C-alpha positions in Angstrom: 86.8 101.9 230.0 86.0 104.7 232.5 88.6 107.4 233.1 88.8 106.9 236.8 91.5 105.8 239.3 91.4 103.9 242.6 93.3 105.4 245.6 96.0 103.3 246.6 96.0 104.3 250.3 92.3 104.0 250.6 91.0 101.1 248.4 87.4 101.7 247.2 88.0 105.4 246.6 88.1 106.6 243.1 89.3 109.7 241.3 88.5 111.0 237.9 91.1 112.2 235.3 91.4 115.5 237.0 92.0 113.7 240.4 88.7 114.9 241.7 87.2 112.4 244.0 84.0 110.8 242.8 81.0 110.2 244.9 79.8 106.6 245.4 77.7 105.5 242.4 78.9 108.6 240.4 80.1 107.8 236.8 83.0 109.8 235.4 82.4 112.2 232.7 83.6 111.6 229.1 85.1 114.3 226.9 82.7 115.6 224.3 84.8 114.8 221.3 84.9 111.2 222.2 81.0 111.1 221.9 81.2 112.1 218.3 84.3 110.0 217.3 82.3 107.4 215.3 80.4 109.9 213.4 83.7 111.8 212.6 85.3 108.5 211.4 82.4 107.7 209.1 82.4 111.2 207.7 86.1 111.1 207.1 85.8 107.9 205.2 83.0 109.2 203.2 85.0 112.3 202.3 88.0 110.3 201.4 85.9 108.1 199.1 84.4 111.2 197.5 88.0 112.5 196.9 89.1 109.3 195.4 86.1 109.2 193.1 86.7 112.6 191.9 90.4 112.2 191.3 90.3 108.7 189.7 91.7 108.3 186.2 89.1 108.2 183.5 89.1 105.1 181.1 88.7 106.1 177.5 87.4 103.0 175.5 89.6 102.3 172.3 87.8 101.8 169.0 87.4 98.1 168.2 90.2 96.5 166.0 89.4 94.4 163.0 90.5 90.8 163.6 93.0 89.2 161.3 92.9 85.4 160.9 96.2 83.6 160.2 95.6 81.0 157.5 97.3 78.8 155.0 96.7 79.0 151.3 97.4 76.9 148.2 98.3 78.3 144.6 96.0 77.6 141.8 97.8 75.5 139.2 96.0 73.8 136.2 97.2 70.3 135.4 96.1 67.0 133.6 95.5 64.6 136.5 94.6 60.8 136.5 93.9 60.2 140.1 93.7 57.0 142.0 90.4 55.5 143.2 90.7 54.3 146.7 88.2 51.5 147.7 88.2 48.7 150.2 87.7 45.0 149.7 88.2 41.5 151.0 90.6 38.7 149.9 88.6 35.7 148.6 89.8 32.4 147.1 89.7 32.4 143.3 89.5 28.6 143.4 88.3 26.7 146.5 87.2 23.0 146.6 85.5 21.0 149.3 87.2 17.6 149.3 84.8 14.8 149.9 85.1 11.0 150.1 84.0 9.2 147.0 84.2 5.8 148.7 83.5 4.6 152.2 85.9 3.0 154.6 88.4 3.4 157.4 91.1 6.1 157.1 94.5 4.2 157.3 96.8 7.2 156.7 96.9 10.9 156.5 99.4 13.2 154.8 102.2 14.9 156.7 100.8 18.4 156.0 97.1 17.3 156.3 96.2 19.7 159.1 94.5 23.1 159.6 96.5 25.7 157.9 98.8 23.1 156.2 100.5 23.9 152.9 99.9 21.1 150.4 101.7 20.8 147.0 99.9 19.3 144.0 99.5 15.5 144.1 100.5 15.3 147.8 98.8 12.6 149.7 95.9 13.8 151.9 94.1 10.7 153.0 94.3 6.9 152.4 91.1 4.9 152.8 91.3 1.1 153.4 91.5 -0.3 149.9 90.9 -4.0 150.6 87.2 -4.3 149.5 88.0 -2.2 146.4 90.9 -4.4 145.4 88.7 -7.4 145.7 86.0 -5.8 143.6 88.6 -4.9 141.0 89.9 -8.4 140.8 86.4 -9.9 140.6 85.6 -7.5 137.8 88.8 -8.4 136.0 88.1 -12.2 136.2 84.5 -11.6 134.9 85.9 -9.7 132.0 88.3 -12.5 131.2 85.6 -15.0 131.4 83.5 -13.0 129.1 86.3 -12.6 126.5 86.8 -16.4 126.6 83.1 -16.9 125.9 83.3 -14.5 123.1 86.1 -16.5 121.5 84.0 -19.7 121.8 81.0 -18.0 120.1 83.1 -16.6 117.3 84.6 -20.0 116.7 81.1 -21.5 116.3 80.0 -18.6 114.0 83.0 -19.4 111.8 82.0 -23.2 111.6 78.5 -22.2 110.8 79.8 -19.9 108.0 81.8 -22.6 106.5 79.0 -25.0 106.8 76.8 -22.5 105.0 79.3 -22.2 102.2 79.5 -26.0 101.9 75.7 -26.3 101.8 75.5 -23.6 99.1 78.0 -25.6 97.0 76.0 -28.7 97.4 72.9 -26.9 96.4 74.6 -25.8 93.2 75.7 -29.4 92.3 72.3 -30.8 93.0 70.7 -28.0 90.9 72.9 -28.9 87.9 72.0 -32.6 88.5 68.3 -31.8 88.4 68.7 -29.8 85.1 70.5 -32.8 83.6 67.9 -35.2 84.7 65.1 -33.0 83.1 67.0 -32.9 79.8 67.5 -36.8 79.9 63.8 -37.3 80.8 62.7 -35.3 77.8 64.8 -37.8 75.6 63.3 -40.7 77.3 66.6 -41.8 78.8 65.5 -41.8 82.4 62.3 -42.1 84.2 60.2 -39.3 85.7 60.7 -40.8 89.2 64.5 -40.1 88.9 63.6 -36.5 87.9 61.4 -36.3 90.9 64.1 -37.7 93.2 66.6 -35.1 91.9 64.0 -32.4 92.4 63.4 -33.5 96.0 67.2 -33.6 96.7 67.4 -30.0 95.5 64.6 -28.9 97.8 66.1 -30.7 100.7 69.4 -28.9 99.9 67.8 -25.5 99.8 66.2 -26.2 103.2 69.7 -27.0 104.6 71.1 -23.8 103.1 68.3 -21.7 104.8 69.1 -23.5 108.1 72.8 -22.8 107.8 72.0 -19.2 107.1 69.9 -19.0 110.1 72.5 -20.5 112.3 75.1 -18.0 111.0 72.7 -15.1 111.9 72.1 -16.6 115.4 75.9 -17.0 116.0 76.5 -13.5 114.8 73.9 -12.2 117.3 75.5 -14.2 120.1 78.9 -12.6 119.1 77.4 -9.1 119.3 75.6 -10.0 122.7 78.8 -11.2 124.1 80.7 -8.1 122.9 78.1 -6.0 124.7 78.5 -8.1 127.8 82.2 -7.6 127.7 81.7 -3.8 127.3 79.6 -4.0 130.4 82.2 -5.9 132.2 84.9 -3.5 131.2 82.8 -0.6 132.5 82.6 -2.5 135.7 86.2 -3.1 135.9 86.9 0.7 135.2 84.4 1.6 137.9 86.2 -0.8 140.3 89.5 0.6 139.4 88.3 4.1 139.9 86.9 3.3 143.3 90.2 1.8 144.2 92.1 4.9 143.1 89.6 7.0 145.0 90.8 5.3 148.3 93.8 7.6 147.8 92.9 11.2 148.0 95.7 13.6 146.8 95.8 17.3 146.4 94.4 18.5 143.0 96.5 21.7 143.2 98.9 23.7 145.5 97.2 25.4 148.3 96.2 25.8 151.9 94.4 23.2 154.0 91.3 24.2 156.1 88.1 22.9 157.6 89.8 19.5 158.3 87.1 16.9 159.1 88.9 13.6 158.9 91.5 11.9 161.0 93.3 8.6 161.0 91.2 5.7 162.2 88.0 7.5 161.4 85.4 5.7 159.1 84.2 8.0 156.4 80.9 7.7 154.6 80.2 8.2 150.9 80.3 12.0 150.2 81.7 12.7 153.6 83.7 15.8 154.1 87.5 15.5 154.2 88.7 19.2 154.1 88.8 22.4 152.3 91.6 23.3 149.9 92.2 26.9 148.8 94.4 27.5 145.6 97.4 29.5 146.6 98.0 30.7 143.1 94.5 32.2 142.6 93.8 34.7 145.4 91.5 37.5 144.4 90.2 40.7 146.0 86.5 41.3 145.8 85.6 45.0 146.1 82.7 47.4 145.0 82.9 50.3 142.7 80.2 52.9 143.0 77.9 53.6 140.1 79.8 56.9 139.5 83.2 55.3 139.6 82.1 52.4 137.4 80.3 54.7 135.0 83.4 57.1 134.6 85.8 54.2 133.7 83.2 52.7 131.3 82.7 56.0 129.6 86.5 56.5 129.2 87.6 53.1 128.3 84.6 50.9 127.7 85.6 48.2 130.2 87.0 47.7 133.7 88.6 44.2 133.1 92.3 44.2 132.3 92.8 47.3 134.5 95.8 47.1 136.8 95.4 47.8 140.5 97.4 47.9 143.7 96.4 46.0 146.7 97.6 47.3 150.1 97.3 44.9 153.1 98.0 46.8 156.4 99.3 44.6 159.2 100.0 46.5 162.3 102.4 49.4 161.3 103.4 47.7 158.1 101.8 47.9 154.7 102.3 45.2 152.3 101.6 45.9 148.6 100.6 43.4 145.8 100.0 43.9 142.2 96.7 42.8 140.8 94.7 42.8 137.5 90.9 43.2 137.4 89.7 39.9 135.7 85.9 40.2 135.9 82.9 42.0 137.4 80.0 40.6 139.2 77.0 39.0 137.4 74.6 41.4 139.2 74.6 44.9 140.5 74.3 45.1 144.3 70.9 46.7 145.2 72.2 47.2 148.8 75.4 49.1 147.9 74.2 50.5 144.6 77.5 49.5 143.0 79.2 46.9 140.9 81.3 44.1 142.4 84.7 43.5 140.7 87.3 40.9 141.2 91.1 41.5 140.8 93.6 38.6 140.7 96.4 39.1 143.0 100.1 38.3 141.7 101.2 36.5 144.8 104.2 34.1 145.3 102.2 31.0 145.8 102.3 29.4 149.1 105.1 31.8 150.3 102.7 34.6 150.6 101.5 35.5 154.1 98.1 36.7 152.7 95.1 34.5 153.4 91.5 34.7 152.4 89.3 37.0 154.6 92.0 39.7 154.9 90.5 43.4 154.7 92.6 45.3 152.2 92.8 48.6 150.4 92.5 48.7 146.7 93.8 51.6 144.5 93.3 51.7 140.7 93.7 54.5 138.2 90.6 56.6 137.6 89.8 58.3 134.3 92.1 61.2 133.2 90.9 64.8 133.9 92.3 67.6 131.8 93.0 71.1 133.0 91.7 70.7 136.6 93.0 72.2 139.8 94.2 70.0 142.7 93.1 71.2 146.1 93.0 69.9 149.6 89.6 68.7 150.8 89.6 71.5 153.4 89.5 74.2 150.7 85.9 73.3 149.8 83.1 74.9 151.7 79.4 74.4 151.4 77.6 74.6 148.1 80.8 74.3 146.1 82.4 77.4 147.3 86.2 78.1 147.8 87.7 81.4 149.0 90.5 83.3 147.2 92.8 85.6 149.1 92.9 89.0 147.4 94.5 92.0 148.9 94.3 90.3 152.3 90.7 89.6 152.3 88.6 86.5 151.2 86.5 86.4 148.0 84.0 83.6 147.3 84.3 81.6 144.1 82.0 78.9 142.9 83.7 75.8 141.6 82.7 72.3 140.3 84.2 69.3 141.9 85.4 67.0 139.1 86.6 64.1 141.4 87.7 63.3 144.9 91.0 61.6 145.4 92.9 60.2 148.4 94.9 63.4 148.4 92.1 65.9 148.0 89.8 67.1 145.3 90.0 68.2 141.7 87.9 71.3 140.8 87.3 73.5 137.9 85.6 76.9 137.7 86.0 80.6 138.3 89.7 80.4 139.2 92.8 82.0 137.6 96.4 80.6 137.6 98.6 81.5 140.7 95.7 82.7 142.8 95.9 81.8 146.3 93.0 79.7 147.7 92.2 79.4 151.4 92.9 75.8 152.7 92.4 76.5 156.4 89.0 75.9 157.7 87.3 78.2 160.4 83.8 79.1 161.1 84.1 82.8 160.5 85.3 82.4 156.9 83.3 84.5 154.6 83.5 87.2 151.9 85.5 90.3 153.1 87.1 88.6 156.1 90.7 89.8 156.6 93.3 87.0 156.7 97.1 86.8 156.7 99.0 83.9 155.2 101.7 82.3 157.4 
């Protein structure tokens, strides 16, 4: 803004700051210092910056401090330990049958508990098939058997008569033979004619033929007796078969268990060998699990057999864990090529149908491993790569090589270059190594 002023009495006339009238078109003169004001401001600012730079405090870097890691440690304590093996398996039925119809017919009745998931006691009714045709077959077989037995009595009576007739014919033969001998002696003395002797000899011959005929008749009647006895046996088999078919019209539970896979209902006609249902024995639930080659080998080497070993079965249902006692009864017939282990079966000690456990449940199995002597139990986190653990000595880490004897659900069992009461690092961190400074908390 120019330093000039307008005359109030004569508008349009201007004065400079010294009240000197300005000519038209003449610009007022500025003070000299104002022309150099920006330069002075910049120079002052530069000088101020220079002063500040010269008078600023100097930062002296401190020497680097060695980092101390806060860690946890466990004491070395030697002990004899028998850990538990932890494996997982599946509940399977130790005995399961697929009930099928052994006769055909319409289902007239089903049991009260014959339904999916039903609990059946031994000898409870499952299904009743229409027995009419099988009752008729039984009665007919029984009548045929009675007829056969009556026929046998008749044949035996004839055989007895033939035997009696044979005895009589033999007696007559003896008499006629004596008569012939007497006639021969008389003929030699000239007391009777030769014709009489010949007649007596003919009578003996005829009687011998009669004896032979009677003997043949006895043999024939005895054969008929044996044939009829065989016929009776066949009829008895037919009767038993008819009675069995009749009994098969009533299907009952062979043991106490759970019903599943129901495939028959009242009013349905079942065919021969048609499926009725599946029945699982409630008192023979088992757990099937796999032991690795190493686990199986350790137990075999220590005790010679896995069977008979007690185990605990843990079934986790939501937040609840239900435990059952079990005993290993047998091992699989083959080694699994897929898993490289051995299948084992442990029988559960359940409370029959009162147990909530069912086949198909996924369970945890714990069984005692072999016993290890003078080993050191440590957490899993104490072990670093290549079998190394770190011992805390004078606040620094020292590397020690150890051998892992076994892994347990609670950690590891090791042996090696460790002394009693030494402190072993159990906190894992990437910078762990020999010489690293640590502090226990």
